[in-house]
N, C-alpha and C positions, 0 to 999 in steps of 0.2 A: 833482602838480597842486596849485596853491595856490588861494586864494580867488578871485583875479582870473581865473585860467584857468577855474575852475568857473563863475563868473558869465558869462564869455564863452560857455562851452559851453551853459549854460542858455538864454541869450539867443538863440543861433543855433538850438537844437533846438526851443524853444517859440515862435520867431518873435516875440519881444518885445524891448523896448529893454534895454540893459545896466543902466540905472537901475532899471527894473522888476524885472529878474532879481535885482539886488542887494538890493532891498527884500524880494523873496520869499524869498531865501536867508536874510537876516537875521531875517525873521519866523519861518521854520521853525526856525532854530537857537535863537531866543529861546523859542519854544514848548517845545522839548525841555528847555532849561535850567529853565524855570518848572515843568514837570511833574516833573522829577527833584528839584528843590528841595522840592517838596511830598511827595516820597517815592514818587511814581508811576513808571510805566514807559511807554515809547513803543514800540509795535510797528508796524513797517512790513513787512507780509506780503511775503515773498520777499526782503527786504533784511536785516532783522535787528531786534534789540530793544535799546534803551538802557534801563538800569536802574541802581539805586543798590546798591552793595555795601558791606559793612562791613569795615573793617580793624581788627583787635584792637590794643589797646595792647601794646607790647612794649619790651624793653630793647635798645638799639643801642649802638654804639661810636663815639666821636668818632675819625675816622681820623687826625687830627693828634696827639691826645694819648693815645688808647687808653682814655680814661675811659669808663665806662658812663654812658649817658644814657637817660632815659625818653622814649619816643615815644608821644604820645597816640593814643587810638583815633580813627578818622576814617571818614567816609563818602566813598566814591570812586565816580565814574561808571564804568560798565562797558558793554561792547557785546558782544552775542552774535550772530554772523552767522547769517542764515537759510539754509535749504537751497538756495534759488535762487542766492544769492550764492556759496555754497561751490561749487555745480556750475558756475557761470560762470567761476570762477577755475581749476578743475581741468580 
């Protein structure tokens, strides 16, 4: 499912226009981004939790030349599925 299909689904389930569903989806995604950028987490009970993880600095290899390169530490977005989502899939 892509963004357009998700907007169509939201619009039909919530009985709102596609434009309103698109704005609602964009707003929700933007809220998650802003919260994660501040270092917080977003918990949707029954669905899951979005949070920021840390990736340590490490040494990697350039696949073309085989030379060692330094890869910087980074913050990465992560998602942990909730129990209800896991149960719905299985």
